[in-house]
C-alpha positions as CSV (number, residue, x, y, z in Angstrom):
1,K,-42.4,17.8,18.4
2,L,-41.1,14.4,19.4
3,S,-44.3,12.4,19.2
4,L,-47.8,12.9,17.8
5,S,-50.9,10.8,17.4
6,W,-53.9,10.8,14.9
7,S,-57.1,8.8,14.8
8,G,-59.9,8.3,12.3
9,N,-62.8,6.2,11.2
10,V,-62.9,3.4,8.7
11,D,-65.7,2.2,6.3
12,T,-65.9,0.2,3.1
13,A,-65.1,2.1,-0.1
14,K,-68.0,2.4,-2.5
15,G,-67.6,0.3,-5.6
16,S,-64.6,-1.6,-4.4
17,E,-65.1,-5.4,-4.5
18,F,-63.3,-8.6,-3.4
19,P,-60.8,-10.1,-4.0
20,D,-59.1,-6.8,-3.0
21,K,-61.6,-4.5,-1.3
22,H,-60.4,-1.1,-0.3
23,L,-61.3,0.4,3.0
24,H,-61.8,4.2,3.4
25,I,-60.0,6.0,6.3
26,R,-61.9,9.2,7.2
27,G,-60.7,12.0,9.5
28,N,-59.5,15.5,9.7
29,S,-56.2,16.2,7.9
30,D,-53.5,17.4,10.3
31,G,-51.6,19.8,8.0
32,S,-48.2,19.3,9.4
33,L,-48.3,15.5,10.1
34,L,-50.5,14.0,7.5
35,S,-53.5,14.5,5.2
36,C,-56.4,12.1,4.8
37,T,-57.4,12.1,1.1
38,D,-59.4,9.6,-0.9
39,G,-59.5,7.2,2.1
40,W,-55.7,7.1,2.3
41,I,-53.2,8.6,4.7
42,V,-50.5,10.7,3.1
43,L,-47.6,11.4,5.5
44,H,-45.8,14.8,5.4
45,Q,-43.0,14.1,7.9
46,H,-39.9,12.0,8.2
47,G,-40.1,9.7,11.2
48,L,-41.4,6.3,12.5
49,V,-45.0,5.4,12.7
50,W,-46.9,2.8,14.7
51,V,-50.3,2.0,13.2
52,D,-53.3,0.2,14.7
53,H,-56.6,-0.8,12.9
54,N,-59.3,-2.3,15.0
55,L,-62.0,-4.0,12.9
56,A,-65.2,-6.0,13.5
57,L,-66.9,-7.7,10.6
58,K,-69.2,-10.5,9.5
59,H,-68.4,-12.5,6.4
60,S,-69.5,-15.7,4.7
61,C,-66.5,-15.9,2.2
62,R,-65.2,-19.4,1.7
63,S,-61.9,-19.9,3.7
64,F,-60.9,-16.5,5.2
65,V,-60.9,-12.7,4.8
66,Q,-57.5,-11.0,5.2
67,A,-57.3,-7.5,6.7
68,C,-54.2,-5.7,5.3
69,L,-52.2,-2.6,6.2
70,R,-50.0,-1.4,3.3
71,L,-47.4,1.2,2.8
72,N,-46.8,2.8,-0.7
73,A,-43.5,4.4,-0.9
74,S,-43.9,5.1,-4.6
75,E,-46.0,4.1,-7.6
76,D,-44.1,0.8,-8.0
77,E,-43.0,0.1,-4.5
78,A,-45.8,-1.1,-2.1
79,R,-45.3,-3.4,0.8
80,D,-47.6,-5.1,3.3
81,L,-46.9,-4.0,6.8
82,S,-49.4,-6.4,8.4
83,G,-52.1,-8.9,7.6
84,V,-54.6,-10.7,9.8
85,R,-56.9,-13.5,8.7
86,L,-60.4,-13.8,10.0
87,E,-61.7,-17.4,9.5
88,Q,-64.9,-18.5,7.9
89,R,-67.5,-19.1,10.7
90,E,-70.8,-20.9,10.7
91,G,-73.7,-18.6,10.9
92,K,-71.7,-15.5,9.8
93,S,-71.1,-14.2,13.3
94,L,-69.4,-11.0,14.1
95,Q,-65.7,-11.3,14.7
96,S,-63.1,-8.7,15.6
97,A,-59.4,-8.3,15.2
98,S,-56.6,-5.7,15.3
99,V,-54.1,-5.1,12.6
100,S,-50.9,-3.3,13.7
101,G,-47.5,-2.5,12.2
102,A,-44.5,-0.2,12.5
103,T,-42.2,1.4,9.8
104,S,-40.0,4.3,9.1
105,V,-41.7,6.9,6.7
106,E,-40.8,9.8,4.6
107,P,-43.0,12.7,3.2
108,G,-45.2,11.4,0.4
109,H,-45.5,7.8,1.8
110,V,-49.1,6.5,1.7
111,L,-50.8,4.2,4.2
112,Y,-53.9,2.3,3.2
113,L,-56.2,-0.5,4.4
114,S,-57.9,-3.3,2.4
115,L,-59.7,-6.6,2.8
116,K,-58.7,-9.5,0.6
117,S,-60.4,-12.9,0.1
118,A,-58.4,-16.0,-0.8
119,T,-60.9,-17.2,-3.3
120,N,-63.6,-15.8,-5.5
121,Q,-66.2,-17.4,-3.3
122,C,-67.4,-14.0,-2.1
123,S,-70.4,-13.1,-4.2
124,Q,-70.2,-9.6,-5.7
125,D,-73.2,-8.4,-3.8
126,N,-72.3,-6.9,-0.4
127,E,-74.5,-9.4,1.5
128,D,-71.4,-11.6,2.1
129,M,-69.5,-9.0,4.2
130,H,-70.5,-6.4,6.7
131,L,-68.0,-4.1,8.3
132,Q,-69.1,-2.7,11.7
133,N,-68.8,1.1,11.2
134,S,-69.8,2.2,14.7
135,L,-66.4,1.6,16.4
136,I,-64.7,4.5,18.0
137,S,-61.2,5.4,16.6
138,P,-60.8,2.2,14.7
139,F,-57.7,3.6,13.0
140,S,-54.9,5.4,14.9
141,L,-51.3,6.1,14.5
142,L,-48.4,7.1,16.7
143,W,-45.7,9.2,14.9
144,L,-42.2,9.5,16.4
145,S,-39.6,12.0,15.3
146,H,-36.1,10.7,14.4
147,D,-35.0,13.2,17.1
148,T,-36.2,10.7,19.7
149,G,-33.5,8.2,18.6
150,A,-36.1,5.6,18.0
151,V,-35.5,2.5,15.8
152,A,-38.2,0.6,13.8
153,M,-37.8,-3.0,12.7
154,T,-40.0,-5.5,10.8
155,A,-39.2,-9.2,10.5
156,Q,-41.1,-11.9,8.7
157,A,-41.8,-15.2,10.4
158,V,-40.5,-18.2,8.5
159,A,-43.1,-20.7,7.4
160,S,-43.0,-24.1,9.2
161,A,-42.4,-27.1,6.9
162,H,-44.4,-29.5,9.2
163,Y,-47.4,-29.6,11.5
164,H,-46.6,-28.7,15.0
165,T,-48.4,-28.2,18.3
166,N,-46.2,-25.8,20.4
167,Y,-44.0,-23.6,18.1
168,R,-41.2,-21.0,18.5
169,P,-41.2,-18.9,15.3
170,A,-37.9,-18.0,13.6
171,F,-37.7,-14.7,11.6
172,R,-35.8,-13.0,8.8
173,T,-35.4,-9.2,8.8
174,S,-37.5,-7.3,6.3
175,S,-36.6,-3.7,7.2
176,I,-34.6,-2.0,10.0
177,S,-33.8,1.6,10.5
178,D,-30.7,1.0,12.6
179,P,-29.2,-2.5,12.6
180,Y,-26.6,-1.6,15.2
181,M,-29.2,-1.0,17.9
182,V,-31.7,-3.8,17.2
183,G,-31.2,-7.1,15.4
184,L,-32.2,-10.7,15.3
185,T,-30.4,-13.2,17.6
186,H,-28.0,-15.8,16.1
187,D,-30.7,-18.4,15.9
188,N,-33.2,-15.9,14.4
189,R,-35.8,-16.8,17.0
190,G,-35.6,-13.5,18.9
191,V,-34.6,-9.8,18.9
192,R,-31.7,-8.5,20.8
193,F,-31.4,-4.9,22.0
194,R,-28.0,-3.2,22.4
195,E,-29.1,-0.4,24.8
196,S,-31.8,0.0,27.4
197,G,-35.0,1.5,26.3
198,T,-38.7,0.8,25.7
199,V,-40.0,-1.6,23.1
200,K,-43.5,-1.7,21.6
201,F,-44.0,-4.8,19.5
202,V,-46.7,-6.8,17.6
203,L,-46.5,-10.3,16.2
204,Q,-49.2,-11.7,14.1
205,Q,-49.0,-15.3,13.0
206,A,-51.2,-16.9,10.4
207,L,-52.0,-20.6,10.9
208,Y,-54.1,-23.5,9.7
209,S,-55.2,-26.1,12.2
210,M,-56.9,-29.5,12.3
211,G,-58.5,-31.3,15.3
212,Q,-61.6,-30.8,17.5
213,A,-59.3,-29.9,20.4
214,C,-58.1,-26.8,18.5
215,I,-61.6,-25.4,18.8
216,S,-62.4,-26.2,22.4
217,E,-59.0,-25.1,23.9
218,G,-57.7,-22.5,21.4
219,F,-54.2,-21.0,21.1
220,Y,-51.9,-18.8,23.2
221,L,-49.2,-16.6,21.8
222,L,-46.6,-15.7,24.5
223,A,-43.8,-13.1,24.6
224,Y,-40.7,-13.6,26.8
225,V,-38.0,-11.2,27.8
226,N,-34.7,-12.9,28.3
227,H,-32.6,-10.9,30.8
228,N,-29.1,-12.0,31.9
229,G,-29.8,-15.5,30.7
230,S,-33.1,-16.0,32.5
231,S,-36.3,-15.9,30.5
232,A,-39.6,-14.6,31.9
233,E,-43.0,-14.4,30.4
234,L,-44.1,-10.9,29.7
235,T,-47.6,-11.4,28.5
236,R,-49.8,-13.7,26.4
237,A,-52.8,-13.4,24.1
238,F,-55.6,-15.9,23.5
239,K,-57.3,-16.9,20.3
240,S,-60.2,-19.3,20.0
241,G,-59.2,-22.2,17.7
242,V,-60.3,-23.5,14.3
243,H,-60.8,-26.9,12.7
244,Y,-59.8,-27.3,9.0
245,R,-59.7,-23.5,8.8
246,D,-57.2,-20.6,8.4
247,T,-57.0,-17.9,11.1
248,S,-54.4,-15.6,12.8
249,I,-53.3,-15.0,16.3
250,S,-51.8,-11.6,17.3
251,L,-50.1,-10.2,20.4
252,S,-49.1,-6.6,21.0
253,A,-47.5,-5.1,24.2
254,A,-44.8,-2.7,25.4
255,T,-42.0,-3.3,27.8
256,S,-38.7,-1.8,29.1
257,V,-35.5,-3.6,28.1
258,D,-31.9,-3.4,29.2
259,S,-28.8,-3.7,27.2
260,G,-28.4,-7.3,25.9
261,D,-32.0,-8.3,26.6
262,M,-33.8,-10.5,24.1
263,L,-37.5,-10.8,23.1
264,T,-38.7,-14.2,22.0
265,F,-42.1,-15.8,21.2
266,E,-43.9,-19.1,21.5
267,I,-47.3,-20.4,20.4
268,L,-49.0,-23.0,22.5
269,A,-51.6,-25.3,20.9
270,P,-53.6,-28.2,22.4
271,A,-51.9,-31.6,22.3
272,Q,-54.5,-33.1,20.0
273,C,-54.3,-30.2,17.5
274,N,-52.1,-30.1,14.4
275,V,-51.1,-26.7,13.2
276,R,-49.3,-25.3,10.1
277,Y,-47.7,-21.9,10.7
278,F,-47.4,-19.8,7.5
279,G,-45.1,-17.0,6.5
280,D,-44.9,-15.0,3.3
281,D,-44.3,-11.4,2.3
282,S,-47.9,-10.3,2.6
283,G,-47.5,-9.4,6.3
284,I,-49.6,-12.3,7.6
285,S,-46.8,-13.5,9.9
286,M,-44.9,-10.3,10.8
287,L,-43.1,-9.0,13.8
288,S,-43.0,-5.2,13.9
289,L,-41.4,-3.2,16.7
290,V,-40.2,0.2,17.7
291,W,-37.4,0.7,20.3
292,I,-37.2,4.1,22.0
293,P,-34.5,5.3,24.3
294,S,-35.4,5.3,28.0
295,A,-35.0,9.1,28.3
296,M,-37.9,9.6,25.9
297,S,-40.3,6.7,26.9
298,T,-41.6,4.3,29.4
299,A,-43.9,1.3,29.6
300,L,-46.5,0.0,32.1
301,S,-48.1,-3.5,32.1
302,A,-51.1,-4.6,34.2
303,S,-53.3,-7.6,34.3
304,V,-57.0,-7.8,35.2
305,S,-57.5,-8.0,39.0
306,R,-59.2,-11.0,40.6
307,K,-61.4,-8.8,42.8
308,G,-64.3,-6.9,41.5
309,L,-64.5,-8.8,38.2
310,P,-67.7,-8.0,36.4
311,A,-70.0,-11.0,36.1
312,G,-73.7,-11.6,35.3
313,A,-75.7,-9.1,33.3
314,V,-72.9,-6.6,32.9
315,R,-73.7,-3.1,31.6
316,N,-70.8,-0.7,31.2
317,K,-68.8,-2.0,34.2
318,A,-65.2,-0.8,34.9
319,L,-62.3,-3.3,34.9
320,F,-59.8,-3.3,37.8
321,F,-56.1,-4.0,37.3
322,H,-53.0,-4.8,39.2
323,Q,-49.6,-3.5,37.9
324,T,-47.2,-6.3,36.8
325,S,-44.3,-4.0,35.7
326,Q,-42.1,-1.8,37.9
327,A,-43.3,1.7,39.0
328,V,-42.4,4.6,36.6
329,P,-42.9,8.3,37.2
330,Q,-44.8,9.1,34.0
331,V,-47.8,6.8,34.5
332,A,-49.2,4.8,37.4
333,L,-52.2,2.7,38.4
334,A,-53.9,5.0,40.9
335,G,-56.1,4.3,44.0
336,S,-55.5,2.4,47.1
337,K,-58.3,-0.2,46.9
338,D,-60.1,-0.2,43.5
339,H,-57.3,0.0,40.9
340,R,-59.4,1.3,38.0
341,D,-57.6,4.4,36.9
342,F,-54.3,4.8,35.1
343,I,-53.0,8.3,35.6
344,F,-50.4,10.1,33.5
345,R,-48.0,12.5,35.3
346,E,-46.4,14.0,32.2
347,A,-47.7,15.2,28.8
348,G,-46.9,12.9,25.9
349,T,-48.4,10.3,23.5
350,A,-49.8,7.1,24.8
351,S,-50.2,3.8,22.9
352,V,-52.4,1.2,24.6
353,A,-53.1,-2.5,23.9
354,L,-56.0,-4.0,25.9
355,D,-57.0,-7.7,25.8
356,L,-59.7,-9.7,27.5
357,R,-60.3,-13.5,27.7
358,L,-63.8,-14.4,28.8
359,I,-66.7,-16.7,28.8
360,H,-70.1,-15.1,27.9
361,S,-73.5,-15.5,26.2
362,C,-73.7,-11.9,25.0
363,S,-74.9,-11.0,21.5
364,L,-72.3,-8.2,21.5
365,I,-69.4,-7.4,23.8
366,K,-68.3,-3.8,23.9
367,L,-64.8,-3.1,25.2
368,T,-64.2,0.7,25.7
369,L,-61.2,2.7,26.7
370,L,-62.2,6.1,28.3
371,Q,-60.2,9.1,29.3
372,Q,-60.9,11.9,31.8
373,S,-58.8,15.1,31.8
374,G,-58.3,17.4,34.7
375,S,-61.3,18.6,36.7
376,Q,-63.6,16.2,38.5
377,G,-66.9,17.2,37.0
378,V,-66.0,16.4,33.4
379,Q,-67.6,13.3,31.9
380,P,-65.2,10.7,30.7
381,A,-64.9,10.5,26.9
382,P,-64.3,7.3,24.9
383,V,-60.9,7.1,23.3
384,A,-61.6,3.8,21.5
385,Q,-64.1,1.0,21.4
386,Q,-64.1,-2.5,19.9
387,I,-67.1,-4.8,19.5
388,G,-67.0,-8.6,19.7
389,G,-69.8,-11.0,18.7
390,H,-71.2,-14.4,20.0
391,M,-68.8,-16.9,21.5
392,P,-67.3,-19.1,18.7
393,E,-69.2,-22.4,18.6
394,G,-67.6,-25.1,20.6
395,S,-65.0,-22.9,22.2
396,V,-64.6,-22.6,26.0
397,W,-63.2,-19.1,25.9
398,A,-63.5,-16.0,23.7
399,S,-61.3,-13.0,23.4
400,V,-61.8,-9.3,22.5
401,G,-59.1,-6.5,22.4
402,L,-58.4,-3.1,21.2
403,R,-55.3,-1.0,20.4
404,V,-55.1,2.8,20.1
405,S,-52.7,5.8,20.3
406,F,-53.7,9.2,21.7
407,Q,-52.3,12.4,23.4
408,V,-52.2,12.7,27.2
409,R,-51.6,15.6,29.5
410,N,-50.4,15.8,33.1
411,G,-53.4,14.5,35.1
412,T,-55.1,12.6,32.2
413,V,-56.8,9.4,33.6
414,I,-57.7,6.4,31.5
415,F,-59.8,3.4,32.4
416,A,-61.6,0.5,30.6
417,T,-65.2,-0.7,30.7
418,V,-66.9,-3.8,29.4
419,D,-70.6,-4.0,28.3
420,C,-72.6,-7.1,27.5
421,V,-75.6,-6.6,25.2
422,R,-78.3,-9.3,25.7
423,G,-76.7,-12.0,27.7
424,R,-74.3,-12.7,30.6
425,I,-70.6,-12.5,31.3
426,N,-69.8,-15.7,33.1
427,Q,-66.1,-15.4,33.7
428,I,-63.2,-13.0,32.9
429,A,-59.8,-14.7,33.0
430,Y,-57.5,-13.0,35.4
431,D,-54.6,-15.5,35.2
432,A,-53.7,-15.1,31.5
433,G,-55.0,-13.4,28.4
434,S,-56.5,-10.3,30.1
435,S,-54.1,-7.4,30.3
436,M,-53.4,-3.7,29.6
437,S,-50.1,-2.5,28.1
438,I,-49.2,1.2,27.9
439,L,-46.4,2.9,26.0
440,W,-45.7,6.5,26.9
441,T,-43.5,8.7,24.8
442,A,-42.5,12.3,25.5
443,A,-44.4,15.0,23.5
């Protein structure tokens, strides 16, 4: 096998309390790849893994709650692969985030999830924190064999010494499975690739901001691919802003790269908003990526289409897309008029990141990725679902997204729906911040 996927559910572990509250991963053990025991994932194979954890929670902890993904290589050697901060919000509203990371693994390595609070201002009763446990496939992983020739890299963003508005993060390498193929650029602000292939990456950046404009306008995190000296925006993610609070912004996508291409990042903040960008070794500001040779992989990018955008009292309406990357044989956006379906033409493993930027008055927003295999009469089955809450107070836009890996066959179709519970969707942004990114790897 060249690639495999696994998914499971997540809930809070009984008796585990803040400041370091363990989460329980539940699912069927897959004898050859991994076992799921005591709420942890124990890996049985050498290879590379890409991990996604979608979570939705309410909390009233002072400052923030940090969702963490950790790897234990041995009793005394644990490291944080990823950490995302969920800010304190008035009225304890539901907020959602995705925590993602990549690393090379060996048999016996353990993956686990936890929630940390920065202070002890989370009372010991569980009234202060509620984790939504109705999500579909909130935890998933993609495993790649070393036989694919894939490379994994993690790099820590360096903390900024001053307050900024717009910011280009610099990095220092934390781990890399093959420094010949992938490495930081000479100014440490990007990643350079030696050969053509497909890259899937995630950057999460922790920040603290001050200013009313931060809340109304929010932040964008942009990724650029620099090819032959010219730089082009690949995609961007939106995060509603905060005032005198800590939060995180995160972006994950996949793209094909050529020899010598560079991947760089920029964060855009409103002019009247002062931001401190943090970095430490707890994974809060971490770039993780896997590079896979072109013979084994491909990527497709699409943004939400202007036409047919769901609006009003929206119940389980499909989203339409238009492809923004070049055509590839393994996966394509199907249909001549309504581009709803992404169809796979070859068996393998897919890893998807889906983001929406929108204005709404819904109590809950449900974003669902569904798949349909083979014959027409079969009902589509949900692959993953994320839930977002009310619009953040004072913010013009909100965002909701999900990330998941799963197996596909020749003829598998996937599509996305949005559902508004009690309220209206007034606008879905089609120009920026609403997109689908698909990595396909050979089985």
